[in-house]
C-alpha positions as CSV (number, residue, x, y, z in Angstrom):
1,M,-14.5,-8.1,21.1
2,A,-12.5,-10.7,19.2
3,D,-12.0,-14.2,20.5
4,A,-9.0,-14.0,22.7
5,E,-7.5,-17.5,21.8
6,L,-8.2,-16.9,18.0
7,K,-6.4,-13.5,18.2
8,Q,-3.3,-15.1,20.1
9,K,-3.1,-17.8,17.4
10,V,-3.4,-15.2,14.6
11,E,-0.5,-13.0,16.2
12,E,1.5,-16.2,16.6
13,L,1.2,-17.0,12.9
14,I,1.9,-13.6,11.8
15,A,5.1,-13.4,14.1
16,A,6.2,-17.0,12.8
17,N,5.7,-16.4,9.1
18,P,8.0,-13.7,7.5
19,V,5.3,-13.3,4.8
20,L,1.9,-14.3,5.5
21,L,-1.3,-13.7,3.4
22,F,-4.7,-13.8,5.0
23,M,-6.8,-14.4,1.8
24,K,-10.0,-15.9,0.4
25,G,-9.4,-19.3,-0.8
26,T,-5.8,-20.8,-1.2
27,P,-2.9,-19.8,-3.5
28,E,-3.7,-22.6,-5.8
29,M,-7.5,-21.5,-5.9
30,P,-8.3,-18.0,-4.8
31,R,-11.8,-17.4,-4.2
32,C,-11.8,-13.8,-5.0
33,G,-10.2,-11.5,-7.5
34,F,-8.5,-9.3,-5.0
35,S,-6.8,-12.5,-3.3
36,M,-5.9,-13.7,-6.9
37,R,-4.2,-10.4,-7.6
38,V,-2.0,-10.6,-4.4
39,V,-1.1,-14.2,-5.0
40,Q,0.1,-13.3,-8.7
41,V,2.2,-10.4,-7.3
42,L,3.8,-12.7,-4.7
43,D,4.4,-15.4,-7.2
44,S,5.9,-12.9,-9.7
45,L,8.4,-11.9,-7.0
46,D,9.1,-15.7,-6.4
47,V,8.8,-15.4,-2.6
48,E,7.9,-18.0,-0.1
49,Y,5.0,-17.0,1.8
50,G,2.2,-18.6,4.1
51,A,-1.3,-18.3,3.4
52,I,-4.4,-18.5,5.4
53,D,-7.9,-19.2,4.0
54,V,-10.2,-16.9,5.9
55,L,-13.5,-18.2,4.6
56,P,-14.0,-20.9,7.1
57,A,-13.8,-18.2,10.0
58,L,-14.4,-15.1,8.0
59,Q,-16.3,-12.9,10.7
60,P,-14.2,-14.1,13.8
61,L,-11.0,-13.3,11.7
62,R,-12.3,-10.2,10.6
63,E,-12.7,-9.1,14.3
64,V,-9.3,-10.2,15.1
65,T,-7.5,-8.4,12.5
66,I,-9.5,-5.3,13.3
67,E,-8.0,-5.5,16.7
68,I,-4.4,-6.3,15.5
69,S,-4.1,-3.9,12.5
70,D,-7.4,-1.8,12.3
71,W,-7.9,-3.5,8.7
72,Q,-11.1,-5.5,8.3
73,T,-11.1,-6.5,4.6
74,F,-9.1,-9.5,2.9
75,P,-6.8,-10.1,1.5
76,Q,-4.2,-8.8,4.0
77,L,-0.4,-9.1,3.6
78,Y,1.9,-9.1,6.4
79,V,5.6,-8.8,6.0
80,K,7.8,-9.2,9.1
81,G,4.9,-8.9,11.4
82,E,3.7,-5.7,9.7
83,L,0.5,-5.3,7.7
84,L,1.3,-3.9,4.3
85,G,-2.3,-3.7,3.0
86,G,-4.6,-5.3,0.7
87,A,-4.7,-6.0,-3.1
88,D,-4.5,-2.2,-4.4
89,I,-1.8,-1.3,-2.0
90,V,0.3,-4.4,-2.6
91,E,0.0,-3.7,-6.3
92,E,0.9,-0.1,-6.1
93,M,3.9,-1.1,-4.0
94,F,4.9,-3.8,-6.6
95,D,4.6,-1.2,-9.2
96,S,7.0,1.1,-7.4
97,G,9.6,-1.5,-6.3
98,E,8.8,-1.0,-2.8
99,L,7.3,-4.5,-2.2
100,A,10.5,-6.2,-3.5
101,E,12.5,-4.0,-1.2
102,A,10.3,-4.9,1.9
103,L,10.7,-8.5,0.8
104,G,14.3,-8.3,0.2
105,V,14.2,-9.5,-3.3
106,E,14.9,-8.4,-6.9
107,Q,12.1,-6.4,-8.7
108,P,11.2,-8.5,-11.7
109,A,11.2,-6.7,-15.1
110,A,7.8,-8.0,-16.2
111,A,4.3,-7.3,-14.4
112,P,2.7,-10.4,-12.5
113,V,1.5,-13.2,-14.6
114,S,-2.2,-14.2,-15.3
115,A,-3.8,-16.7,-12.9
116,S,-3.7,-19.3,-15.9
117,S,0.1,-19.4,-15.9
118,A,0.8,-18.7,-12.3
119,P,3.3,-21.0,-10.7
120,P,2.1,-23.2,-7.9
121,A,2.3,-21.5,-4.2
122,Q,5.7,-21.6,-2.4
123,S,4.1,-23.2,0.6
124,P,1.1,-24.9,1.8
125,P,-1.8,-23.0,3.2
126,L,-1.7,-22.6,7.2
127,Q,-4.7,-23.6,9.2
128,I,-6.1,-21.9,12.2
129,E,-7.4,-24.5,14.4
């Protein structure tokens, strides 16, 4: 069973952030390729989003997100309190235009930019304390 206090904090963060990414690392320095791919997609859509580095508390956060959304791998993208999915699903939604629609933004004409040319993240990483 997940830690109740951590679960409450995570639920509050999901509710307080219209777009929230649980990822390995930070938007400025992703620590896995899947997290980097989601950051690239979000940055290409030029949306503001919160990000939480799951690495400092990986297993407790995994237990919490399993209870909240029945999803245990990271990254996880939440929009308006609802889990959209991980890297593959986010990329598929981007390609189809569904992600831009869910975020209420224009679909860019070009594909996501490479990590070396990605703009800095829109907001600082959030901390779970």
